[in-house]
Biopython code that builds the backbone (N, CA, C, O; Angstrom):
import numpy as np
from Bio.PDB.StructureBuilder import StructureBuilder

atoms = [
    (1, "UNK", "N", (1.025, -1.401, 0.026)),
    (1, "UNK", "CA", (-0.263, 0.071, -0.101)),
    (1, "UNK", "C", (0.788, 1.104, -0.026)),
    (1, "UNK", "O", (1.717, 1.002, 0.775)),
    (2, "UNK", "N", (0.645, 2.251, -0.968)),
    (2, "UNK", "CA", (1.297, 3.416, -1.264)),
    (2, "UNK", "C", (1.114, 4.399, 0.301)),
    (2, "UNK", "O", (0.115, 4.434, 1.020)),
    (3, "UNK", "N", (2.393, 5.111, 0.492)),
    (3, "UNK", "CA", (1.982, 6.123, 1.413)),
    (3, "UNK", "C", (1.001, 7.224, 1.053)),
    (3, "UNK", "O", (0.887, 7.652, -0.095)),
    (4, "UNK", "N", (0.411, 7.591, 1.926)),
    (4, "UNK", "CA", (-0.594, 9.015, 1.232)),
    (4, "UNK", "C", (0.393, 9.974, 1.844)),
    (4, "UNK", "O", (1.176, 9.903, 2.791)),
    (5, "UNK", "N", (0.008, 11.084, 0.783)),
    (5, "UNK", "CA", (0.677, 12.493, 0.621)),
    (5, "UNK", "C", (0.255, 13.103, 1.776)),
    (5, "UNK", "O", (-0.906, 13.205, 2.170)),
    (6, "UNK", "N", (1.449, 13.578, 2.395)),
    (6, "UNK", "CA", (1.134, 14.592, 3.620)),
    (6, "UNK", "C", (-0.128, 15.625, 3.451)),
    (6, "UNK", "O", (-0.180, 16.174, 2.350)),
    (7, "UNK", "N", (-0.848, 15.862, 4.114)),
    (7, "UNK", "CA", (-1.944, 17.295, 4.097)),
    (7, "UNK", "C", (-0.992, 18.355, 4.182)),
    (7, "UNK", "O", (-0.198, 18.404, 5.122)),
    (8, "UNK", "N", (-1.013, 19.324, 3.145)),
    (8, "UNK", "CA", (-0.845, 20.555, 3.099)),
    (8, "UNK", "C", (-1.858, 21.592, 2.927)),
    (8, "UNK", "O", (-2.822, 21.530, 2.164)),
    (9, "UNK", "N", (-1.498, 22.707, 3.838)),
    (9, "UNK", "CA", (-2.278, 23.658, 3.811)),
    (9, "UNK", "C", (-1.988, 25.072, 3.095)),
    (9, "UNK", "O", (-1.189, 25.845, 3.624)),
    (10, "UNK", "N", (-2.488, 25.334, 2.166)),
    (10, "UNK", "CA", (-2.257, 26.766, 1.512)),
    (10, "UNK", "C", (-2.355, 27.947, 1.933)),
    (10, "UNK", "O", (-3.412, 28.340, 2.427)),
    (11, "UNK", "N", (-1.212, 28.783, 1.812)),
    (11, "UNK", "CA", (-1.177, 30.202, 2.855)),
    (11, "UNK", "C", (-2.018, 30.994, 2.071)),
    (11, "UNK", "O", (-2.109, 30.637, 0.897)),
    (12, "UNK", "N", (-2.644, 31.960, 2.407)),
    (12, "UNK", "CA", (-3.381, 33.194, 1.989)),
    (12, "UNK", "C", (-2.179, 33.979, 1.520)),
    (12, "UNK", "O", (-1.030, 33.874, 1.948)),
    (13, "UNK", "N", (-2.702, 34.923, 0.409)),
    (13, "UNK", "CA", (-1.927, 35.890, 0.086)),
    (13, "UNK", "C", (-1.173, 37.083, 1.248)),
    (13, "UNK", "O", (-0.175, 37.791, 1.112)),
    (14, "UNK", "N", (-1.989, 36.952, 2.223)),
    (14, "UNK", "CA", (-1.521, 37.891, 3.306)),
    (14, "UNK", "C", (-0.806, 37.304, 4.013)),
    (14, "UNK", "O", (0.150, 37.944, 4.450)),
    (15, "UNK", "N", (-0.940, 35.968, 4.398)),
    (15, "UNK", "CA", (0.003, 35.164, 5.335)),
    (15, "UNK", "C", (1.460, 35.084, 4.617)),
    (15, "UNK", "O", (2.500, 35.239, 5.257)),
    (16, "UNK", "N", (1.424, 34.828, 3.238)),
    (16, "UNK", "CA", (2.477, 34.748, 2.557)),
    (16, "UNK", "C", (3.622, 36.130, 2.495)),
    (16, "UNK", "O", (4.851, 36.174, 2.446)),
    (17, "UNK", "N", (2.516, 37.225, 2.527)),
    (17, "UNK", "CA", (3.225, 38.517, 2.719)),
    (17, "UNK", "C", (3.770, 38.755, 3.763)),
    (17, "UNK", "O", (4.886, 39.273, 3.715)),
    (18, "UNK", "N", (3.183, 38.464, 5.001)),
    (18, "UNK", "CA", (3.448, 38.585, 6.693)),
    (18, "UNK", "C", (4.786, 37.685, 6.583)),
    (18, "UNK", "O", (5.794, 38.247, 7.011)),
    (19, "UNK", "N", (4.947, 36.449, 6.107)),
    (19, "UNK", "CA", (5.925, 35.786, 6.345)),
    (19, "UNK", "C", (6.992, 36.517, 5.747)),
    (19, "UNK", "O", (7.872, 36.901, 6.518)),
    (20, "UNK", "N", (7.102, 36.789, 4.556)),
    (20, "UNK", "CA", (7.851, 37.466, 3.734)),
    (20, "UNK", "C", (8.490, 38.681, 4.482)),
    (20, "UNK", "O", (9.700, 38.900, 4.431)),
    (21, "UNK", "N", (7.626, 39.446, 5.167)),
    (21, "UNK", "CA", (7.859, 40.636, 6.138)),
    (21, "UNK", "C", (8.688, 40.207, 7.204)),
    (21, "UNK", "O", (9.777, 40.731, 7.438)),
    (22, "UNK", "N", (8.148, 39.148, 7.944)),
    (22, "UNK", "CA", (8.997, 38.831, 8.978)),
    (22, "UNK", "C", (10.238, 38.414, 8.840)),
    (22, "UNK", "O", (11.093, 38.773, 9.649)),
    (23, "UNK", "N", (10.601, 37.405, 7.558)),
    (23, "UNK", "CA", (11.838, 37.082, 7.156)),
    (23, "UNK", "C", (12.711, 38.187, 6.783)),
    (23, "UNK", "O", (13.921, 38.004, 6.918)),
    (24, "UNK", "N", (12.284, 39.331, 6.324)),
    (24, "UNK", "CA", (13.006, 40.610, 5.668)),
    (24, "UNK", "C", (13.780, 41.025, 7.290)),
    (24, "UNK", "O", (14.972, 41.048, 7.599)),
    (25, "UNK", "N", (12.412, 41.350, 8.186)),
    (25, "UNK", "CA", (12.808, 41.808, 9.533)),
    (25, "UNK", "C", (13.916, 41.192, 10.181)),
    (25, "UNK", "O", (14.788, 41.810, 10.790)),
    (26, "UNK", "N", (13.860, 39.956, 10.035)),
    (26, "UNK", "CA", (15.016, 39.110, 10.863)),
    (26, "UNK", "C", (16.257, 39.499, 10.121)),
    (26, "UNK", "O", (17.270, 39.982, 10.628)),
    (27, "UNK", "N", (16.066, 39.248, 8.941)),
    (27, "UNK", "CA", (17.491, 39.217, 8.100)),
    (27, "UNK", "C", (17.879, 40.864, 8.231)),
    (27, "UNK", "O", (18.907, 41.141, 7.614)),
    (28, "UNK", "N", (17.256, 41.967, 8.905)),
    (28, "UNK", "CA", (17.592, 43.141, 8.935)),
    (28, "UNK", "C", (18.041, 43.562, 10.212)),
    (28, "UNK", "O", (18.960, 44.358, 10.407)),
    (29, "UNK", "N", (17.270, 42.925, 11.181)),
    (29, "UNK", "CA", (17.965, 42.700, 12.489)),
    (29, "UNK", "C", (19.113, 42.347, 12.774)),
    (29, "UNK", "O", (19.795, 42.891, 13.643)),
    (30, "UNK", "N", (19.567, 41.119, 11.876)),
    (30, "UNK", "CA", (20.891, 40.665, 11.969)),
    (30, "UNK", "C", (21.896, 41.385, 11.412)),
    (30, "UNK", "O", (23.021, 41.100, 11.823)),
    (31, "UNK", "N", (21.796, 42.385, 10.449)),
    (31, "UNK", "CA", (22.596, 43.234, 10.097)),
    (31, "UNK", "C", (22.937, 44.272, 10.632)),
    (31, "UNK", "O", (24.082, 44.693, 10.466)),
    (32, "UNK", "N", (21.867, 45.053, 11.536)),
    (32, "UNK", "CA", (22.036, 45.920, 12.445)),
    (32, "UNK", "C", (22.659, 45.430, 13.684)),
    (32, "UNK", "O", (23.214, 46.177, 14.490)),
    (33, "UNK", "N", (22.571, 44.353, 13.795)),
    (33, "UNK", "CA", (23.335, 43.650, 15.066)),
    (33, "UNK", "C", (24.853, 43.579, 14.754)),
    (33, "UNK", "O", (25.715, 43.639, 15.631)),
    (34, "UNK", "N", (25.042, 43.480, 13.761)),
    (34, "UNK", "CA", (26.773, 43.275, 13.390)),
    (34, "UNK", "C", (26.712, 44.810, 13.228)),
    (34, "UNK", "O", (27.213, 45.369, 14.203)),
    (35, "UNK", "N", (26.301, 45.556, 12.397)),
    (35, "UNK", "CA", (26.678, 46.965, 12.505)),
    (35, "UNK", "C", (26.999, 47.454, 13.566)),
    (35, "UNK", "O", (28.137, 47.904, 13.697)),
    (36, "UNK", "N", (26.087, 47.494, 14.593)),
    (36, "UNK", "CA", (26.224, 48.188, 16.237)),
    (36, "UNK", "C", (27.504, 47.599, 16.484)),
    (36, "UNK", "O", (28.389, 48.410, 16.754)),
    (37, "UNK", "N", (27.865, 46.236, 16.456)),
    (37, "UNK", "CA", (29.236, 45.672, 16.965)),
    (37, "UNK", "C", (30.430, 46.563, 16.404)),
    (37, "UNK", "O", (31.250, 47.198, 17.068)),
    (38, "UNK", "N", (30.319, 46.443, 14.864)),
    (38, "UNK", "CA", (31.513, 47.038, 14.139)),
    (38, "UNK", "C", (31.449, 48.972, 14.774)),
    (38, "UNK", "O", (32.435, 49.697, 14.909)),
    (39, "UNK", "N", (30.385, 49.249, 14.971)),
    (39, "UNK", "CA", (30.261, 50.761, 15.558)),
    (39, "UNK", "C", (30.899, 50.871, 16.992)),
    (39, "UNK", "O", (31.138, 51.977, 17.476)),
    (40, "UNK", "N", (31.137, 49.843, 17.580)),
    (40, "UNK", "CA", (31.589, 49.978, 18.804)),
    (40, "UNK", "C", (33.249, 49.709, 18.710)),
    (40, "UNK", "O", (33.958, 50.006, 19.672)),
    (41, "UNK", "N", (33.929, 49.016, 17.254)),
    (41, "UNK", "CA", (35.130, 48.496, 17.117)),
    (41, "UNK", "C", (35.778, 49.851, 16.481)),
    (41, "UNK", "O", (36.961, 50.088, 16.726)),
    (42, "UNK", "N", (35.156, 50.584, 15.814)),
    (42, "UNK", "CA", (35.783, 51.552, 14.946)),
    (42, "UNK", "C", (34.796, 53.153, 15.217)),
    (42, "UNK", "O", (33.733, 53.264, 15.829)),
    (43, "UNK", "N", (35.556, 54.175, 14.560)),
    (43, "UNK", "CA", (34.803, 55.399, 14.768)),
    (43, "UNK", "C", (33.569, 55.397, 13.944)),
    (43, "UNK", "O", (33.501, 54.895, 12.822)),
    (44, "UNK", "N", (32.492, 56.052, 14.635)),
    (44, "UNK", "CA", (31.161, 55.648, 13.955)),
    (44, "UNK", "C", (30.016, 56.926, 14.243)),
    (44, "UNK", "O", (30.057, 57.391, 15.382)),
    (45, "UNK", "N", (29.197, 57.407, 13.474)),
    (45, "UNK", "CA", (28.284, 58.471, 13.872)),
    (45, "UNK", "C", (27.344, 58.100, 13.180)),
    (45, "UNK", "O", (27.505, 57.306, 12.253)),
    (46, "UNK", "N", (25.973, 58.704, 13.564)),
    (46, "UNK", "CA", (24.626, 58.514, 12.879)),
    (46, "UNK", "C", (24.190, 60.252, 12.530)),
    (46, "UNK", "O", (24.165, 61.215, 13.297)),
    (47, "UNK", "N", (23.916, 60.167, 11.239)),
    (47, "UNK", "CA", (23.480, 61.583, 10.141)),
    (47, "UNK", "C", (21.949, 61.259, 9.943)),
    (47, "UNK", "O", (21.410, 60.207, 10.287)),
    (48, "UNK", "N", (21.455, 62.124, 9.451)),
    (48, "UNK", "CA", (20.169, 62.358, 8.631)),
    (48, "UNK", "C", (20.593, 61.641, 7.025)),
    (48, "UNK", "O", (21.703, 61.825, 6.526)),
    (49, "UNK", "N", (19.943, 61.146, 6.622)),
    (49, "UNK", "CA", (20.249, 60.342, 5.312)),
    (49, "UNK", "C", (20.322, 61.267, 4.037)),
    (49, "UNK", "O", (19.404, 62.040, 3.764)),
    (50, "UNK", "N", (21.602, 61.133, 3.174)),
    (50, "UNK", "CA", (21.807, 62.080, 2.366)),
    (50, "UNK", "C", (20.463, 62.205, 1.333)),
    (50, "UNK", "O", (20.290, 63.331, 0.866)),
    (51, "UNK", "N", (19.714, 61.386, 1.024)),
    (51, "UNK", "CA", (18.360, 61.284, 0.569)),
    (51, "UNK", "C", (17.330, 60.817, 1.223)),
    (51, "UNK", "O", (16.950, 59.656, 1.074)),
    (52, "UNK", "N", (16.728, 61.708, 2.064)),
    (52, "UNK", "CA", (15.696, 61.250, 2.964)),
    (52, "UNK", "C", (14.694, 60.504, 2.531)),
    (52, "UNK", "O", (14.100, 60.931, 1.541)),
    (53, "UNK", "N", (14.251, 59.250, 3.119)),
    (53, "UNK", "CA", (13.448, 58.190, 3.122)),
    (53, "UNK", "C", (12.455, 58.272, 4.212)),
    (53, "UNK", "O", (12.972, 58.644, 5.266)),
    (54, "UNK", "N", (11.071, 58.016, 4.288)),
    (54, "UNK", "CA", (10.203, 57.962, 5.353)),
    (54, "UNK", "C", (10.805, 56.728, 6.163)),
    (54, "UNK", "O", (10.941, 56.884, 7.377)),
    (55, "UNK", "N", (11.151, 55.601, 5.630)),
    (55, "UNK", "CA", (11.130, 54.546, 6.260)),
    (55, "UNK", "C", (12.610, 54.253, 6.685)),
    (55, "UNK", "O", (12.799, 53.308, 7.451)),
    (56, "UNK", "N", (13.899, 55.152, 6.149)),
    (56, "UNK", "CA", (14.951, 55.125, 6.200)),
    (56, "UNK", "C", (15.684, 56.533, 6.777)),
    (56, "UNK", "O", (16.699, 57.005, 6.263)),
    (57, "UNK", "N", (15.089, 57.032, 7.768)),
    (57, "UNK", "CA", (15.591, 58.601, 7.544)),
    (57, "UNK", "C", (16.813, 58.962, 8.053)),
    (57, "UNK", "O", (17.073, 60.159, 8.173)),
    (58, "UNK", "N", (17.681, 58.036, 8.402)),
    (58, "UNK", "CA", (19.416, 58.097, 8.921)),
    (58, "UNK", "C", (20.011, 57.324, 8.437)),
    (58, "UNK", "O", (19.456, 56.384, 7.868)),
    (59, "UNK", "N", (21.184, 57.432, 8.483)),
    (59, "UNK", "CA", (22.250, 56.591, 8.180)),
    (59, "UNK", "C", (23.504, 56.506, 8.998)),
    (59, "UNK", "O", (24.172, 57.471, 9.368)),
    (60, "UNK", "N", (23.797, 54.971, 9.290)),
    (60, "UNK", "CA", (25.084, 54.797, 10.388)),
    (60, "UNK", "C", (26.212, 54.804, 9.443)),
    (60, "UNK", "O", (26.276, 54.131, 8.414)),
    (61, "UNK", "N", (27.252, 55.774, 9.966)),
    (61, "UNK", "CA", (28.540, 55.582, 9.093)),
    (61, "UNK", "C", (29.669, 55.072, 10.002)),
    (61, "UNK", "O", (29.816, 55.480, 11.154)),
    (62, "UNK", "N", (30.456, 54.158, 9.419)),
    (62, "UNK", "CA", (31.619, 53.517, 10.149)),
    (62, "UNK", "C", (32.845, 53.623, 9.374)),
    (62, "UNK", "O", (32.942, 53.119, 8.255)),
    (63, "UNK", "N", (33.780, 54.265, 9.939)),
    (63, "UNK", "CA", (35.137, 54.447, 9.505)),
    (63, "UNK", "C", (35.899, 53.071, 9.960)),
    (63, "UNK", "O", (36.528, 52.924, 11.008)),
    (64, "UNK", "N", (35.674, 51.974, 8.801)),
    (64, "UNK", "CA", (36.503, 51.048, 8.849)),
    (64, "UNK", "C", (38.018, 50.785, 8.223)),
    (64, "UNK", "O", (38.297, 51.417, 7.204)),
    (65, "UNK", "N", (38.853, 50.027, 8.690)),
    (65, "UNK", "CA", (40.150, 50.090, 7.718)),
    (65, "UNK", "C", (39.995, 50.025, 6.269)),
    (65, "UNK", "O", (40.711, 50.591, 5.443)),
    (66, "UNK", "N", (38.893, 49.208, 6.025)),
    (66, "UNK", "CA", (38.797, 49.095, 4.200)),
    (66, "UNK", "C", (38.021, 50.210, 3.638)),
    (66, "UNK", "O", (37.700, 50.251, 2.451)),
    (67, "UNK", "N", (37.671, 51.276, 4.654)),
    (67, "UNK", "CA", (36.707, 52.441, 3.981)),
    (67, "UNK", "C", (35.583, 52.436, 4.846)),
    (67, "UNK", "O", (35.287, 51.689, 5.779)),
    (68, "UNK", "N", (34.774, 53.840, 4.138)),
    (68, "UNK", "CA", (33.743, 53.762, 4.843)),
    (68, "UNK", "C", (32.476, 52.816, 5.074)),
    (68, "UNK", "O", (32.270, 52.411, 3.930)),
    (69, "UNK", "N", (31.702, 52.348, 5.728)),
    (69, "UNK", "CA", (30.674, 51.621, 5.787)),
    (69, "UNK", "C", (29.423, 52.518, 6.140)),
    (69, "UNK", "O", (29.442, 53.277, 7.110)),
    (70, "UNK", "N", (28.422, 52.400, 5.369)),
    (70, "UNK", "CA", (27.250, 53.258, 5.598)),
    (70, "UNK", "C", (26.074, 52.289, 5.606)),
    (70, "UNK", "O", (26.091, 51.429, 4.726)),
    (71, "UNK", "N", (24.991, 52.294, 6.517)),
    (71, "UNK", "CA", (23.822, 51.326, 6.626)),
    (71, "UNK", "C", (22.551, 52.426, 6.855)),
    (71, "UNK", "O", (22.642, 53.458, 7.521)),
    (72, "UNK", "N", (21.429, 51.984, 6.188)),
    (72, "UNK", "CA", (20.197, 52.938, 6.262)),
    (72, "UNK", "C", (20.015, 52.529, 7.567)),
    (72, "UNK", "O", (20.482, 51.493, 8.040)),
    (73, "UNK", "N", (19.116, 53.603, 8.341)),
    (73, "UNK", "CA", (18.589, 53.250, 9.723)),
    (73, "UNK", "C", (17.023, 53.679, 9.585)),
    (73, "UNK", "O", (16.643, 54.754, 9.121)),
    (74, "UNK", "N", (16.251, 52.717, 10.038)),
    (74, "UNK", "CA", (14.896, 53.061, 10.640)),
    (74, "UNK", "C", (14.878, 53.302, 12.236)),
    (74, "UNK", "O", (15.708, 52.913, 13.057)),
    (75, "UNK", "N", (13.907, 53.919, 12.410)),
    (75, "UNK", "CA", (13.283, 54.483, 13.839)),
    (75, "UNK", "C", (13.962, 53.103, 14.899)),
    (75, "UNK", "O", (14.735, 53.146, 15.856)),
    (76, "UNK", "N", (13.277, 51.958, 14.223)),
    (76, "UNK", "CA", (13.071, 50.592, 15.211)),
    (76, "UNK", "C", (14.679, 50.133, 15.135)),
    (76, "UNK", "O", (14.840, 49.017, 15.628)),
    (77, "UNK", "N", (15.828, 50.712, 14.656)),
    (77, "UNK", "CA", (16.868, 50.258, 14.680)),
    (77, "UNK", "C", (17.729, 50.925, 15.752)),
    (77, "UNK", "O", (18.755, 50.392, 16.175)),
    (78, "UNK", "N", (17.358, 51.902, 16.106)),
    (78, "UNK", "CA", (17.971, 52.754, 17.419)),
    (78, "UNK", "C", (18.402, 52.238, 18.468)),
    (78, "UNK", "O", (19.453, 52.615, 18.986)),
    (79, "UNK", "N", (17.596, 51.210, 18.993)),
    (79, "UNK", "CA", (17.931, 50.818, 20.303)),
    (79, "UNK", "C", (19.200, 50.138, 20.441)),
    (79, "UNK", "O", (19.839, 50.273, 21.485)),
    (80, "UNK", "N", (19.678, 49.340, 19.387)),
    (80, "UNK", "CA", (20.673, 48.995, 19.098)),
    (80, "UNK", "C", (21.863, 49.811, 18.961)),
    (80, "UNK", "O", (23.008, 49.359, 18.945)),
    (81, "UNK", "N", (21.554, 50.991, 18.868)),
    (81, "UNK", "CA", (22.838, 51.611, 18.472)),
    (81, "UNK", "C", (22.891, 53.252, 19.345)),
    (81, "UNK", "O", (23.296, 54.342, 18.942)),
    (82, "UNK", "N", (22.272, 52.820, 20.721)),
    (82, "UNK", "CA", (22.246, 54.169, 21.750)),
    (82, "UNK", "C", (23.781, 54.579, 21.629)),
    (82, "UNK", "O", (24.086, 55.758, 21.453)),
    (83, "UNK", "N", (24.739, 53.568, 21.728)),
    (83, "UNK", "CA", (25.976, 54.106, 22.102)),
    (83, "UNK", "C", (26.804, 55.059, 21.117)),
    (83, "UNK", "O", (27.877, 55.603, 21.380)),
    (84, "UNK", "N", (26.108, 55.141, 19.979)),
    (84, "UNK", "CA", (26.574, 55.928, 18.530)),
    (84, "UNK", "C", (26.241, 57.416, 18.830)),
    (84, "UNK", "O", (25.147, 57.775, 19.265)),
    (85, "UNK", "N", (27.217, 58.201, 18.578)),
    (85, "UNK", "CA", (26.765, 59.568, 18.465)),
    (85, "UNK", "C", (26.051, 60.049, 17.594)),
    (85, "UNK", "O", (25.838, 59.321, 16.625)),
    (86, "UNK", "N", (25.535, 61.182, 17.604)),
    (86, "UNK", "CA", (24.855, 61.648, 16.266)),
    (86, "UNK", "C", (25.295, 62.817, 15.711)),
    (86, "UNK", "O", (25.957, 63.523, 16.472)),
    (87, "UNK", "N", (25.120, 63.215, 14.627)),
    (87, "UNK", "CA", (25.603, 64.522, 13.860)),
    (87, "UNK", "C", (24.418, 65.259, 13.244)),
    (87, "UNK", "O", (23.337, 64.702, 13.055)),
    (88, "UNK", "N", (24.658, 66.514, 12.943)),
    (88, "UNK", "CA", (23.413, 66.994, 12.578)),
    (88, "UNK", "C", (23.514, 67.111, 11.096)),
    (88, "UNK", "O", (22.439, 67.152, 10.499)),
    (89, "UNK", "N", (24.638, 67.174, 10.373)),
    (89, "UNK", "CA", (24.646, 66.935, 9.184)),
    (89, "UNK", "C", (25.213, 65.788, 8.520)),
    (89, "UNK", "O", (26.056, 65.159, 9.160)),
    (90, "UNK", "N", (24.891, 65.361, 7.267)),
    (90, "UNK", "CA", (25.593, 64.300, 6.342)),
    (90, "UNK", "C", (26.650, 64.917, 5.677)),
    (90, "UNK", "O", (26.364, 65.998, 5.162)),
    (91, "UNK", "N", (27.721, 64.546, 5.558)),
    (91, "UNK", "CA", (29.093, 64.746, 4.900)),
    (91, "UNK", "C", (28.951, 64.512, 3.466)),
    (91, "UNK", "O", (29.813, 64.988, 2.727)),
    (92, "UNK", "N", (27.868, 63.765, 2.912)),
    (92, "UNK", "CA", (27.599, 63.120, 1.579)),
    (92, "UNK", "C", (27.847, 61.413, 1.697)),
    (92, "UNK", "O", (28.215, 60.687, 0.773)),
    (93, "UNK", "N", (27.521, 60.975, 3.177)),
    (93, "UNK", "CA", (27.587, 59.637, 3.189)),
    (93, "UNK", "C", (26.428, 58.930, 2.320)),
    (93, "UNK", "O", (25.239, 59.171, 2.531)),
    (94, "UNK", "N", (26.758, 58.266, 1.580)),
    (94, "UNK", "CA", (25.574, 57.448, 0.590)),
    (94, "UNK", "C", (25.647, 55.691, 1.255)),
    (94, "UNK", "O", (26.437, 55.248, 2.089)),
    (95, "UNK", "N", (24.808, 55.152, 0.715)),
    (95, "UNK", "CA", (24.471, 53.731, 1.263)),
    (95, "UNK", "C", (24.540, 52.646, 0.305)),
    (95, "UNK", "O", (23.632, 51.820, 0.208)),
    (96, "UNK", "N", (25.803, 52.615, -0.550)),
    (96, "UNK", "CA", (25.981, 51.726, -1.601)),
    (96, "UNK", "C", (25.889, 50.056, -0.820)),
    (96, "UNK", "O", (26.726, 49.762, 0.033)),
    (97, "UNK", "N", (25.211, 49.441, -1.071)),
    (97, "UNK", "CA", (25.317, 48.009, -0.814)),
    (97, "UNK", "C", (26.527, 47.433, -1.185)),
    (97, "UNK", "O", (27.308, 46.949, -0.367)),
    (98, "UNK", "N", (26.728, 47.469, -2.475)),
    (98, "UNK", "CA", (27.599, 46.891, -3.232)),
    (98, "UNK", "C", (29.191, 47.274, -2.663)),
    (98, "UNK", "O", (30.132, 46.483, -2.594)),
    (99, "UNK", "N", (29.192, 48.633, -2.306)),
    (99, "UNK", "CA", (30.643, 48.847, -1.793)),
    (99, "UNK", "C", (30.671, 48.419, -0.446)),
    (99, "UNK", "O", (31.726, 48.030, 0.054)),
    (100, "UNK", "N", (29.578, 48.456, 0.209)),
    (100, "UNK", "CA", (29.833, 48.231, 1.738)),
    (100, "UNK", "C", (30.093, 46.702, 2.021)),
    (100, "UNK", "O", (30.922, 46.308, 2.842)),
    (101, "UNK", "N", (29.314, 45.906, 1.272)),
    (101, "UNK", "CA", (29.984, 44.334, 0.912)),
    (101, "UNK", "C", (31.295, 43.981, 0.441)),
    (101, "UNK", "O", (31.917, 42.963, 0.742)),
    (102, "UNK", "N", (31.717, 45.045, -0.436)),
    (102, "UNK", "CA", (32.991, 44.888, -1.261)),
    (102, "UNK", "C", (34.037, 45.298, -0.043)),
    (102, "UNK", "O", (35.088, 44.659, -0.001)),
    (103, "UNK", "N", (33.865, 46.081, 0.713)),
    (103, "UNK", "CA", (34.910, 46.643, 1.628)),
    (103, "UNK", "C", (34.888, 45.628, 3.149)),
    (103, "UNK", "O", (35.835, 45.483, 3.922)),
    (104, "UNK", "N", (33.387, 44.965, 3.274)),
    (104, "UNK", "CA", (33.424, 43.871, 4.374)),
    (104, "UNK", "C", (34.183, 42.718, 3.817)),
    (104, "UNK", "O", (35.036, 42.146, 4.495)),
    (105, "UNK", "N", (33.947, 42.427, 2.822)),
    (105, "UNK", "CA", (34.926, 41.453, 2.225)),
    (105, "UNK", "C", (36.395, 41.659, 2.135)),
    (105, "UNK", "O", (37.180, 40.716, 2.232)),
    (106, "UNK", "N", (36.707, 42.688, 1.979)),
    (106, "UNK", "CA", (38.279, 43.231, 2.024)),
    (106, "UNK", "C", (38.572, 43.159, 3.528)),
    (106, "UNK", "O", (39.710, 42.717, 3.690)),
    (107, "UNK", "N", (38.050, 43.393, 4.513)),
    (107, "UNK", "CA", (38.248, 43.248, 5.881)),
    (107, "UNK", "C", (38.621, 41.723, 6.168)),
    (107, "UNK", "O", (39.613, 41.419, 6.831)),
    (108, "UNK", "N", (37.672, 40.711, 5.570)),
    (108, "UNK", "CA", (37.829, 39.437, 6.170)),
    (108, "UNK", "C", (38.837, 38.962, 5.254)),
    (108, "UNK", "O", (39.333, 37.941, 5.731)),
    (109, "UNK", "N", (39.385, 39.281, 4.074)),
    (109, "UNK", "CA", (40.384, 38.691, 3.299)),
    (109, "UNK", "C", (41.649, 39.276, 4.227)),
    (109, "UNK", "O", (42.525, 38.441, 4.453)),
    (110, "UNK", "N", (41.808, 40.341, 4.677)),
    (110, "UNK", "CA", (42.788, 41.052, 5.322)),
    (110, "UNK", "C", (42.937, 40.569, 6.686)),
    (110, "UNK", "O", (43.878, 41.001, 7.352)),
    (111, "UNK", "N", (42.214, 39.816, 7.130)),
    (111, "UNK", "CA", (42.494, 39.430, 8.399)),
    (111, "UNK", "C", (41.460, 39.956, 9.680)),
    (111, "UNK", "O", (41.507, 39.544, 10.839)),
    (112, "UNK", "N", (40.821, 40.653, 9.305)),
    (112, "UNK", "CA", (40.031, 41.328, 10.474)),
    (112, "UNK", "C", (38.810, 40.430, 10.633)),
    (112, "UNK", "O", (37.963, 40.686, 11.489)),
]
sb = StructureBuilder()
sb.init_structure("model")
sb.init_model(0)
sb.init_chain("A")
sb.init_seg("    ")
for serial, (resi, resn, name, xyz) in enumerate(atoms, 1):
    if name == "N":
        sb.init_residue(resn, " ", resi, " ")
    sb.init_atom(name, np.array(xyz, "f"), 0.0, 1.0, " ", f" {name:<3s}", serial, name[0])
structure = sb.get_structure()
């Protein structure tokens, strides 16, 4: 006798969207946690975003040995970054994810 197929329940579009939001939030929390540690190691500050976005009005700037790392910040990210000083002006820092990942990779290759 063949094994019956397990019963699967289809998720609604709303449930799928919520699951995707939750997964994105988990990933973002991990990124901000790592950035918070790096901000304790190297000089860092928080400033207004160069191009303000209602969801990400701030930017975390970290001066690493491989160059500047920048992370867009939401208000929800701030509790993890209470130790970081604030600046009133952004000196042109942008948040290129490609450049940031390249610099993080350079840090790993160079033994940081």
